[in-house]
PLY file of the C-alpha trace (Angstrom):
ply
format ascii 1.0
element vertex 263
property float x
property float y
property float z
element edge 262
property int vertex1
property int vertex2
end_header
-4.57 -4.87 0.74
-1.15 -3.23 0.76
-0.41 -4.52 4.27
3.24 -5.08 3.37
3.56 -1.60 1.88
1.95 0.01 4.93
4.17 -1.94 7.30
7.34 -1.00 5.43
6.30 2.64 5.14
5.52 2.77 8.86
8.96 1.41 9.69
10.46 4.16 7.54
8.29 6.97 8.91
10.82 8.47 11.32
13.52 8.35 8.69
11.22 10.08 6.21
10.47 12.87 8.67
14.15 13.27 9.55
15.16 13.38 5.88
12.45 15.91 5.02
13.38 18.18 7.92
17.07 17.83 7.16
16.72 18.72 3.47
14.40 21.62 4.32
16.88 23.09 6.81
19.79 22.57 4.44
17.87 24.28 1.63
17.15 27.29 3.85
20.82 27.34 4.86
21.87 27.61 1.20
19.25 30.26 0.51
20.49 32.37 3.41
23.82 32.77 1.63
22.39 33.92 -1.69
21.89 37.64 -0.83
25.55 37.97 0.15
26.63 36.29 -3.09
24.30 38.14 -5.46
26.74 41.02 -5.98
29.55 38.68 -7.02
30.23 37.78 -10.64
29.22 34.16 -10.16
28.82 33.49 -13.87
32.46 34.37 -14.53
33.42 32.17 -11.60
31.40 29.29 -12.99
33.04 29.59 -16.42
36.38 28.80 -14.81
35.24 25.24 -14.12
35.99 22.48 -16.68
33.15 21.78 -19.14
32.58 18.30 -17.68
32.12 19.80 -14.21
29.70 22.40 -15.56
27.69 19.69 -17.27
27.71 17.43 -14.22
26.18 20.06 -11.96
24.18 22.01 -14.52
26.01 25.26 -13.83
24.09 27.95 -15.70
22.99 31.49 -14.74
24.49 30.98 -11.30
23.92 34.64 -10.44
20.14 34.22 -10.56
18.04 32.60 -7.85
16.91 29.95 -10.37
20.45 29.04 -11.37
21.61 29.13 -7.76
18.85 26.75 -6.65
19.50 24.44 -9.59
23.18 24.06 -8.72
23.22 24.20 -4.93
20.05 22.24 -4.20
18.68 20.33 -7.15
21.72 19.18 -9.11
23.57 18.18 -5.95
21.07 17.40 -3.17
18.12 16.24 -5.24
19.58 14.67 -8.34
22.75 13.12 -6.91
22.39 12.59 -3.15
18.67 11.81 -3.10
19.06 9.53 -6.10
21.81 7.65 -4.26
19.66 7.48 -1.13
16.70 5.93 -2.97
18.97 3.42 -4.70
20.57 2.55 -1.36
17.21 2.13 0.38
15.79 -0.02 -2.41
18.92 -2.15 -2.31
17.86 -3.48 1.07
14.16 -4.09 0.32
14.52 -7.76 -0.64
18.09 -8.64 0.28
17.60 -7.35 3.82
14.81 -9.83 4.55
16.61 -12.66 2.77
19.79 -12.07 4.75
17.89 -12.07 8.07
15.86 -15.19 7.15
12.59 -13.25 7.24
11.70 -13.64 3.58
10.95 -17.37 3.78
8.56 -16.65 6.66
6.84 -13.89 4.68
6.48 -16.12 1.62
4.95 -18.86 3.76
1.88 -16.61 3.97
-0.73 -16.58 1.16
1.07 -13.85 -0.79
2.78 -14.02 -4.17
6.31 -12.95 -4.81
5.02 -10.35 -7.24
2.92 -8.82 -4.48
5.81 -8.83 -2.01
8.14 -7.17 -4.50
5.55 -4.66 -5.68
4.42 -3.59 -2.23
7.95 -3.22 -0.95
8.67 -0.92 -3.88
5.41 0.99 -3.32
6.46 1.56 0.30
9.00 4.07 -1.03
6.26 6.33 -2.40
5.47 8.04 0.94
9.11 9.15 1.09
8.89 10.65 -2.40
5.52 12.30 -1.81
6.51 13.81 1.52
9.78 15.22 0.20
8.23 16.60 -2.98
5.36 18.29 -1.13
7.10 19.72 1.92
10.49 20.79 0.57
9.21 22.96 -2.34
6.90 24.81 0.07
9.86 25.48 2.35
12.03 26.60 -0.57
9.35 28.90 -1.98
8.91 30.50 1.43
12.67 30.85 1.84
13.02 32.51 -1.56
10.29 35.02 -0.63
11.95 35.64 2.75
15.20 36.80 1.12
13.34 39.17 -1.21
13.57 37.08 -4.39
10.87 35.66 -6.62
10.53 32.26 -8.25
7.99 30.86 -10.69
5.88 28.46 -8.57
4.98 26.38 -11.64
8.64 25.78 -12.49
9.34 24.91 -8.86
6.42 22.46 -8.81
7.55 20.87 -12.09
11.13 20.37 -10.96
9.74 18.29 -8.10
7.04 16.52 -10.08
9.48 15.46 -12.81
11.99 14.31 -10.20
9.66 11.49 -9.16
10.20 9.35 -12.31
13.95 9.92 -11.95
14.00 8.86 -8.30
11.82 5.85 -9.07
14.33 4.76 -11.71
17.15 5.06 -9.18
15.12 2.96 -6.75
14.51 0.44 -9.53
18.25 -0.01 -9.97
18.57 -0.71 -6.26
15.67 -3.18 -6.35
17.24 -5.21 -9.16
20.46 -5.52 -7.17
18.46 -6.38 -4.06
17.14 -9.47 -5.87
20.51 -10.31 -7.41
22.50 -10.79 -4.19
21.72 -12.19 -0.77
23.53 -9.61 1.36
21.85 -6.25 1.91
25.11 -4.32 2.30
26.40 -5.63 -1.01
23.15 -4.69 -2.75
23.08 -1.22 -1.22
26.70 -0.45 -2.04
26.28 -1.83 -5.53
23.21 0.36 -6.06
25.10 3.47 -4.96
28.03 2.56 -7.23
25.74 1.92 -10.20
23.80 5.19 -9.90
26.95 7.23 -9.36
28.70 5.53 -12.29
25.74 6.35 -14.55
25.85 9.94 -13.30
29.53 10.14 -14.30
28.83 8.58 -17.69
26.22 11.24 -18.42
28.44 14.05 -17.13
31.52 13.06 -19.12
29.68 12.21 -22.34
27.74 15.51 -22.24
31.00 17.47 -22.53
31.63 15.94 -25.96
29.18 16.42 -28.83
30.37 13.18 -30.45
29.55 11.03 -27.43
26.50 12.83 -26.04
24.30 9.88 -27.02
26.18 7.61 -24.61
24.71 9.50 -21.66
21.19 8.39 -22.65
21.76 5.17 -20.67
21.83 7.23 -17.46
18.67 8.34 -15.61
20.26 11.77 -15.10
20.23 12.30 -18.87
16.43 12.45 -18.80
16.00 14.80 -15.84
17.63 18.23 -15.84
16.58 20.58 -13.01
18.55 23.47 -14.52
16.53 23.41 -17.74
13.31 23.48 -15.75
14.22 26.30 -13.37
16.39 28.48 -15.60
14.84 27.92 -19.03
11.32 26.90 -18.05
11.40 23.83 -20.30
9.92 20.51 -19.21
11.17 17.21 -20.61
7.93 15.23 -20.50
9.37 12.67 -22.91
12.30 12.12 -20.57
9.89 11.53 -17.68
8.07 8.93 -19.78
11.35 7.20 -20.59
12.23 7.09 -16.89
8.84 5.58 -16.02
9.31 2.98 -18.75
12.80 2.26 -17.43
11.37 1.79 -13.94
8.83 -0.69 -15.29
11.59 -2.65 -17.04
13.69 -2.70 -13.88
10.71 -3.91 -11.83
10.12 -6.69 -14.36
13.78 -7.72 -14.21
13.70 -7.69 -10.43
10.54 -9.84 -10.41
12.07 -12.40 -12.78
15.16 -12.62 -10.60
13.14 -12.78 -7.37
10.97 -15.61 -8.67
14.08 -17.65 -9.44
15.64 -17.10 -6.03
15.73 -19.82 -3.42
15.32 -17.51 -0.46
15.65 -20.27 2.07
19.05 -21.46 0.82
0 1
1 2
2 3
3 4
4 5
5 6
6 7
7 8
8 9
9 10
10 11
11 12
12 13
13 14
14 15
15 16
16 17
17 18
18 19
19 20
20 21
21 22
22 23
23 24
24 25
25 26
26 27
27 28
28 29
29 30
30 31
31 32
32 33
33 34
34 35
35 36
36 37
37 38
38 39
39 40
40 41
41 42
42 43
43 44
44 45
45 46
46 47
47 48
48 49
49 50
50 51
51 52
52 53
53 54
54 55
55 56
56 57
57 58
58 59
59 60
60 61
61 62
62 63
63 64
64 65
65 66
66 67
67 68
68 69
69 70
70 71
71 72
72 73
73 74
74 75
75 76
76 77
77 78
78 79
79 80
80 81
81 82
82 83
83 84
84 85
85 86
86 87
87 88
88 89
89 90
90 91
91 92
92 93
93 94
94 95
95 96
96 97
97 98
98 99
99 100
100 101
101 102
102 103
103 104
104 105
105 106
106 107
107 108
108 109
109 110
110 111
111 112
112 113
113 114
114 115
115 116
116 117
117 118
118 119
119 120
120 121
121 122
122 123
123 124
124 125
125 126
126 127
127 128
128 129
129 130
130 131
131 132
132 133
133 134
134 135
135 136
136 137
137 138
138 139
139 140
140 141
141 142
142 143
143 144
144 145
145 146
146 147
147 148
148 149
149 150
150 151
151 152
152 153
153 154
154 155
155 156
156 157
157 158
158 159
159 160
160 161
161 162
162 163
163 164
164 165
165 166
166 167
167 168
168 169
169 170
170 171
171 172
172 173
173 174
174 175
175 176
176 177
177 178
178 179
179 180
180 181
181 182
182 183
183 184
184 185
185 186
186 187
187 188
188 189
189 190
190 191
191 192
192 193
193 194
194 195
195 196
196 197
197 198
198 199
199 200
200 201
201 202
202 203
203 204
204 205
205 206
206 207
207 208
208 209
209 210
210 211
211 212
212 213
213 214
214 215
215 216
216 217
217 218
218 219
219 220
220 221
221 222
222 223
223 224
224 225
225 226
226 227
227 228
228 229
229 230
230 231
231 232
232 233
233 234
234 235
235 236
236 237
237 238
238 239
239 240
240 241
241 242
242 243
243 244
244 245
245 246
246 247
247 248
248 249
249 250
250 251
251 252
252 253
253 254
254 255
255 256
256 257
257 258
258 259
259 260
260 261
261 262
């Protein structure tokens, strides 16, 4: 069982290691700058930004290590860039094999389309697990190395609750991967869709009258700043994201079953 998932995960192993090491080093790089910035009035600096920009990047309590991490690492690297990466990667899961005429060969084996789709999606889990285990350990050690302290439970929760969000981003990419036959089109479309939803949430959050519009975006249901700075966990939001992922997987399966992959 799970031969397809293991094969796909093995192909992605080097990329997973490189991404984990890269994000760990970049996180330590940001942390190294915090002691030199701690004496600055960062909160006053942050207030100079437009409300939409503050909402987009969760700028709050920037002068604290929690607020600094939320803005510099989690709102930008984790929420935006990593979300785009998962959407981009998922965009090529089906369309990549269809474009290279490998999918018809795979489906000639005694496997169902549901299994192929499910295992290809599951193959992304090692990436998520590796990142969310290694990077927080590195960050916690880096915070201690610069003489600061951070609640380990909040740090663990910001990573744990990021998994439903990242799965939802991957689900968007998977739907597009079954909707088009060219991998590049699916990947670029996935990036555009996730980024557009990020902008919708950011802009709508700056207006109390239109805040509800942002609920269509995955970023609306995952806020690293609230977790790190306020110590509040949106468990309901995580449940919504998992439900959204399930819906996206169902849509992708329906579309995949209707595809003539050999055409």
